N, C-alpha and C positions, 0 to 999 in steps of 0.2 A: 505497782500491781503485782500481786502474787502470781508465779508461773502457772499457767494452764496446765502445762505438762513438764514436770522438772526432767524428765527423761530426754527431751527433745533439744537438738542444739543445731543452729544454723550457721553457715559460713558466708559471710558477704564479701564478695571480691570487688574492690574498688571503693574508694572514699570520694566518689562523684556526687552530684546533686542527687541522683537516685540512691546511691549507697548511704549517705549520711542521713537523707530522709527516712529510709527504710530502718536505719539504726535507731532513729528517734521513735518510729513506730513499733518496732520490736521492744524497745524498752517500755514504752507505755502499755504494750499488750502482755508484758511478762515473758516474752519469748527469748529464750537464751541464744546469744550470738557472738561471734568474733568477726571483725572486720579486718581484711587484709588489704593494704594499700601498697602498691609498688613504689611510689616516690617516698623521699625523705621528709615531704611536708604535706600537710593535708590541703593546704590552699596555695598552689603554686601560681605564679604570675605568668599567665599565658596570653594576656592581652584580650581576654574574653569577658563579655558582659552577659547578664542574665536579666530577663524580663519576667517579673512575676504579676500574673494576671488573676483576676478574682478566683478562677477555679484552683489554682495553686495555693493562693492566699488563704482560702477557707479552710483547707487542710493544715497548712502551717499554723494558722489560728487555733484550730482544734488541739494541736500539738503544744501550744503556748510558747511558740517561739517567734511568732511574726511580729508581735508588738514591738519587742526590743530592736528588731531589724528596721523596722518602720521609723522608729524615732532616732535611729542612729545614722545609717549610711544609705538608706533607700531614697530614691527620688521619686516624686509622685510625676506622673506623665500629665502634660497639660494640653498642649496643642500640637498638631501634626501639620507638617507642609510637604507639599509635593511639587516638584520643580523639574523643569527640563535641565539637560546637563549644562546649558550656558546660564543657569541661575534664575531663568524667568519663572515666575509663580504660575502654577497650574491651578492649584486649590488649596485650602487650608480649612482645617476644622477643629472641633474640640471633642470628638467622640470619647477619649479617656474620661473627661469630666462627666459626660452624659452616662457612661457605663457606671462610674462611681455612684451617681446619683441614683440609679436603678438599683444597684447591688449592695451599696455600702463598703465596698473594698476598692481601694485606690489601684489603678494599673501603675506598676513600679518598675524602675530601672536601676540596676546596681551592678558593681564590679563582681565577677563571679568569685574571685579569690575572696572578697570579704563576706559574700553570702556563705561560701563554704566555711570559712573561719568561724563565722558566727554559729552555724549548725554545730560545729565541733565544740565550741565553747560552752554552748549550752546543753551538751550532753552531761548527764549525771554522772555516769560511769565512763571515763575516758579510756580506762584500762583495757576495754575491749577493742580499742582501735589500735592496730599495729601498723607501723610504717616500715618501709624498706622490706616489704614482704611480696615480692613479684612471684605470683602463681605460674608455674611452668608446666604442671601436669595435674590432672584430676582423674581419679580412679575410683570405681566402685569396688569395695572390699567387703564382701559379706552383707551385712545390714548397715554398713556405713559407707560414706563417701570420703575420700582422703584428697586434700589439697597439698601439693608438694611445692615447695617455694625454690627460687634460685639459689638461695643461701643454704639448701639443704633441710631446712626445717619442714615439718608435716603438721597438718591440722586436720582433725577428724570430726565429722559431724553427720546429721542426718540429711542435711539439705546444703547444696551449694548454690547461692544466688549470684548470677553474674550482673554486676552494675559497673562494668569495666569499659564502657565506651564502645565506640563503633568498631574498633579493631579488638574486640573481646576475645581474650584467651579462653574465657569461660565457654563462650559459644562455640568456639573451635573445637575444644575438648568435648563438649556436648555433642557436636556433629561427628567427631571421630568415633565416640562410644556408640552412637546410634548406627552408624555405618557398620560397626563390628557385631552390633547384637540386635539390631532392629530390622524392621522391614526393608527390603532392597529398594534403593531410589528414593528413600524418605527425604534425604537432605540435598538431593541432586539440584533442585531449584534454588534452595537457600545459599548454597555454596557460591553462587554468582549473583545473589540478589542485591547486593550492593552496587550502586551505579553513581556515576558523577557526569553531569552535563556542562556544569559551571565550576570555575575556580573563584577563589575568594581570598583577599588579604584583609585582616582586620586587626585593630589595635585599640588602645587607650592612650589618648594624647593628654599633654599638660593643658591646664586651663586656657580658655580663649574667652578673653572678657566680652567679646560681641556675642556670645551664645548665651542663650537664656536657659538656666536648668528646668527641666522638665519638658522642653519642646523635643520633638522628633522630626526628622528631615529625610525624604526619600527624593532621589533624582533619577531620572530615566533617560535612557538612550538606547539605540538598537544595540542589542547583545551586551549592554552594560547598565548597570545600576548601582547606586549607592545608599546605604542606610546609616543614619547617625543619630544616635540618642544622646541627648545632654543631660549628664547627671550633675549633682551637686558636688562642688570641690570640697575637699577636705577642710574641716573646721578646726582652726587652731587659735591660740591666744591672738595671734596677730592677723589672723584671716578669718573673717566671718563666713567665708565659703560663697561668696557672692558670684564667682566666675563659673562658667559652664566647663564641666569636664567631658570632652567628647569621647564616646564609645562607638566606633564606627566600622562599617564594612564597605569594601568595593567588590562587586561581582562582575565576573566576565565569562561569557559563553566560550566553551572550548570548541576545537574544530570537529568534535563528535561526541556522542554519548559513550562513555567507558564503563566497563563492569568488571567486578572481582579484581583479580590481580593485573589486569591491564590499566587500572587508574593510576594516571601519572603522579609523581611527586615533583616539587618544584624546588628551584635553587634561588638565592638571593639575587644572582644576576638576572635571572628571569623576571624577578618581581620589578627590579631596578629598570629594566627595559620597558616593562608595562607601565610604571609611574611616569617614566619619560613621555611615552606615547599619549597617556592620558592625564598628564600633570594639570591640564587646565580644566578638566572636568570638575564642576562646582557641586560640592556637597550640601552648601547651602547658598545663600545669595551672595555671600562675599568669600566663603572659604573653599579654596580649591584642593584636589587630591594632593598636589605637590606641597602645598603650604601645610595641611595637617600632618603629611609624613614627616616634615621636619620638626613637628612638636611631638610625635609619637614616641612614647617611652617603652612601649611593649607591642610586639608585632608578631603575627603568625601569617603563613602563605599556605593554603591547603586546598585541595580539591573539595568542592561543596558536595559531599556524599550523601545519599539517600538510601533508605532500606526500609522494607516492611517484611520482615521474615514470616514465612508460613509456620514454621515450628518453633515454639518459644520454650518447650520444656521436653526432656526426655530423661528417664530414670530419675535420680535424685538431683538432677540439675534444671535450673530454671534461670531465665533472663529477664531483665527489664531495662527501661530507659533507652538510650542510644545503642546499646548492645543488640536491641532487637527491634525497635522502631525509631529509625533515624531521620530527622526532618530538617529541612533548611531553616535558617533564623528568621526569615522575613515575617513570619506571622507571630513570632516570640512565643512558641509554645513548646519548644523542645524540653525545657526544665519542667514546665507545668505538667506535661504529659508523663514525665519521668515520676513525678510526685504522684499523679493519679495512679500509675501502675503499682508504685510501692504500696499505696493505700489499699488498692483491691487485693494485691497478694497478701497483705496483712490480714485483712478481713477473711479471706478464705483460709489461710493457715490457722487462724485463731479458731474458727468454727471448727476445724478438724481437731485441733488440741483439746478443745472443750469436750469433744466426745470421747477422748481416750486419755483421761487425766493420769491414770495409773501405769500406762505402758507406752512403749514407743508405737506410733501409728504403723500399721502394715504397709508395706510398700505399694501395694494395689490402692490402698486409700489415699496415700501420699500422692500417687500419680493421678488419681481421679481429681483431688483437690487442685493440683497444678493445672490440669487440663481445664478446669472450671475457671481458674484466673485468666487463662488465655482465652477461653470463650468470652468471658465478661469484658475483656478489655480489647481484643484484637480489632473488632469493627471500628470501635471510636478512635483507636490509634492510627489505623489506616486512614480514616477520615482526615486526621490532622496531618499525617505525612502528605496526603494528596493536595489538601488544601494549601499547606506551607509551599510545596512545589509549583502550585498554580499561582501564587502570589510572587514567587520568585520569577516565574516566566512572564507574568503580566508586567513587572516593573522593568524587566530587561527586554521588553517589546519582542519577544521571541519569534514572532511571525508577523507576517503582514496584517493579519487580523488584529493582533494585538495593537500594532502601530496605528492603524486606521481607528480603532476604537479609542486609543489614548488621544489622538489628535483630534477627534470630530464628536466624540461622545461626552456629554455631561458627567462630571465625576460624581460619585456617590456622596450624597451628603453625610454630614457628621450624625445626624439623626438615624439614617439608614444603616451606617456603619456600626453605631452603637447598638442598634436593635439585632444586628447580625452577631455581633460579639456576645451580647447578653444570652442569646439563645444557646451559644456554645458552652457558656460558662455555668448558666444555672442548672444545666441538666448533667453536670459533672458528678463522678463518684465522690465518696467522702469516707471517713473512718467510721464505721458503724458501732464501734465499741466505746467511742468517746462522745460526749454530748456536743451538739452544735451550739456554736456561740449564739447569745440571746438575740443580737441583731440579725442573725440569719433566720431564727425560728419565728421572728416577728415581721419578716419581709415577705411580702406575698409572692413576689417572684421566686425567691429561694424556696418556699413552701412548695409552690407549684412544680418546681423544678425536682424536689425530693420525691414528690409523689409520683412523678413520671418515671423517675430512676428506680424507684420501689416496683412500680407496675411492670418495668422492663427487666427487673432482676439484674440490673447493672451493678447493685450494691446487694450481696447476699445478706439476709437478715441475721443478726446474731442468735445464736441458741446457747443462752448461758445456763 
């Protein structure tokens, strides 16, 4: 696509799900950018998985990148099981299949590193992605913004987009600049809005033959829970990939709710003590925490941070994804919401740049556009932060009310869960400058959702 404004350039900080998705969107929109990634690889092995639901899949499909993933390394979710920590079954259902029947997109699980690698490989111009560029300072200079890296290099642009995760340097620099030049107290609440009430260790284990690819498992106990997605093992000449590749989480409630700089960090010794204490906790009917730890090849142990910041943009800086709306993994929406935010930001910027094709947009107009992005996204993002946190607490039986409901209330059926999920997905934003796939435009639920999105101005209409 030809540039809507050849005078405008963006700097994307972070090669995350949000950052690489935005890179694809900017490429398709013709918006010039450079992406700066601090690590020496675009797809590190951090023991993390990602769930792609229909709201994220539809946008990836618009970009033309989803089909290759789906056929290569993505596993379709099939059946879900809920158990007590001793392995006794509480309920099972097939809501992922029902959602796919309604919306035509599978609910998918995959390794995060393979997802990121695929996004990178499918970029047409990889020269825009620069590794080992850790941003340490962002400055406004005249009508530009400058990102200075740890190695001394500097990059100039008209906009900096922070896609650098929960501990975003971009957000910190935005807050610093706002405190120096903006209204007094604007950032006071946001500086301590990151909280953590649970910790989590998570990883990816070697294949376990008894696990069925596509199944997911939740186990519950008071103040503790587990979540296990079973992916498809790698396909090789000698292995048809029939075993189950566990991508798992174990959650524990901490002694209190922490915020800001008081959020603790954890050591290997602390994790080992916790594994010893809860080693018999069953993630499935047969697989215990101790057993899966022995097979785990990549592991992380972190506080389960949550955040929904009030200020997403200031000056020539804007944030998206975990940098501004961080949610727990239990609902499987962190990556999908990052993709949604990237789509709405691209829609808004493209609308502005199409109005000013012959010169750089004025700062006032850019700030208005970035505020529009925040207004369009903030309410929906907060909804998913809150819903994800609610599911985390439900599954860890956080209160007596949760425990009584868990023990004595009939679980929601697959049909009810599918209806709830479908409502969340078909009313999602999308890229307004790219055609929607045919199977979306011919689907009555997607069509109804698109009309609701337009009526609520969740997706600004393109002005080409």
